N, C-alpha and C positions, 0 to 999 in steps of 0.2 A: 504494500500500500504506500502511496506517495505521501510526502510530509504534509502537503497542503490538506489532504483529506484527514490525516491523523489530527492535525491542529483543529480542524472544524469539529471533529468528533469529540476531542478532548475538551474543547470549549463548551460543547453541549452537555457533556457529562459533568463538568464543573458547575455549570448552571443548574443542572438537576440536583447536584449535591448541595449547593448553596440554598436553593429554594425547597429542599427536602421533598422533591418529587419522587425520589427513590431512597431507600434506606442507605445510610452512609457507607456501610460495609459493601454494598453492591457497587456503589460509585467508586470506592477505593479499589475494588477488584477490577472494574472496567478500566480505570485510569492506569493501574499497574499492567493490565493486559496490553493496552494500546501504547504505553510508553516503554514497555518491556522492562519495567522496574526502575527506570532512570528518573522518573518524576519525583519519587519520594526522596531520592538522594539529593536532588537539587533543592527541594524544600528544606531538608535538614541542613544543607550547607548555608542557605540563606538565613535560617533561624540562628545558626551558630554564629554567623558573621554579625548579625544584629546584636546578639547577646555579647559578643566580644567587644563591639563598638561601645555598647552601653557600659560595660565593665571598665573599659579604658577611660571613658569620660568621667565616671564617678571616681575612679582611682585618682585621676588627675585633679578633680575637684577637691577631694579630701586632702591630698598632698599639698595642694596650693593653699587650702585653709590653714593647714599646720604651718606652712612657710610664712604666710601673711601674719599669722598670730605671733610667730617668733619675731618677725621684723617689727611689728607694732609694739610688742611688749619690751623688747630688749634693744633694738637699734634706734628707733625713732624716739623723739621726745614728745610723747603724746600723754595727755592727762589720764589719770586713773579712770575717770568717768567715760572717756572716749574708748579706752582699752576695754572696759567692761561692755560698752555698747557693741564693739566689734565681736568680742567673744560671745556675747548673747546672740548676736545675729548668726554667728557660725553654729551655735548650738541649735538655733531655730532651723537652720538648713539641715542639720543632722537629724532632727526630729522628723522633718518632712521626708528626708531620704529614708529614714527608718520605716515609715509607713509605706512608701513606694516599694522598698525592697521586700517588706513583709507581704504586701499584696501580690507581688510578682514571684514570691517564694524564692528570693535570691539569698545568698549568704550575707549575713549581717555582721560578720567579723570585722570588716573594714570600717564600718560605722562605729562599732564599739571601740576599736583601736583609736580612731580619730577623736572620739568623745573622751576617752581616757587621757589622751595626750593634751587635749584642750583643758580638761579638768586639772591636770598637773600644772599646766602653765598658769591657770587661774589661781591655784593654791599658792604658787610661788609669788604671783603678783599681789595677792592679798597679804602675804607675809611682808613683802617689801613696803606696802603702803601702810598697813595698820600696826605692824610690830617692828618697824624700823630695822628690818633685815636681821632680827634676832635669830641666832642659830638654833636655839632650843625650840622656839616656836616653828621654825622652818622644818626641823626634824619631826615635830609632832604632826604638822600639816601633811608632810610627805608620807609619814607613817599611816595616817588616816587614809590618804589617797591609795597607798599600796594595799592596805587591808581591804579597801573597797574593791580594788582589782581582784584580790584573792576571793572575796565573798561573791563578787559578780561572776567570776570564773566558775566557782563551785555551783552557783545557782543556775547559770546558763550552760553549764558543762562545756566551757571553752578552755581547752588545754593551754592555749597561749596565755590567758590571763592567770590561770592557776600557777603556771611556771614563773611568769613575770612577777606576779605578786609575791610568791614565796621567795624568789631570789632577791627582790627589792627589799622585802621586810628583813630578811637575814642580813643583807648588806647594810641596811640602814641601822639595824641594831648594833652591828659591829662598829660602824662609824660613830654612833652615839656614845659608846663606851670608850672608844679610843680618843676622841677629841672632846 
């Protein structure tokens, strides 16, 4: 059968499938029959490419949020209120991303890692502003942050946070007693 006739038949079968004129499994069988199995491979490749593009976009977005937060917090001379505004905006973006990822059943680990890093930056920023860079208060705030990582990792069963929280708490306790 020539390609022009196959395309017309496939277009009709796709129309039947979309409008539920035939059961879906019949349409899938006919599509596989006329395309000789190649149609499903192309659909999977297109879906995989869209998924990869979305993952790259969100990875870049979250990494840029971390980079911008570091620049705003430590490199530029921005007031505490403005820094808090930026970090709050980034947390708002993370919350929106969380709901989008959960709705699409995507992996939420990247959102949690970005949120934990922003929370760490915010803890250090609070120490610098309210406690005049006191070492003991910084240790306590970071310890609370690391314990939050550990508890969050246990609660969500995220091995990354369990390991990072455990190592960070152990290291922090050692530094607290040495210095």
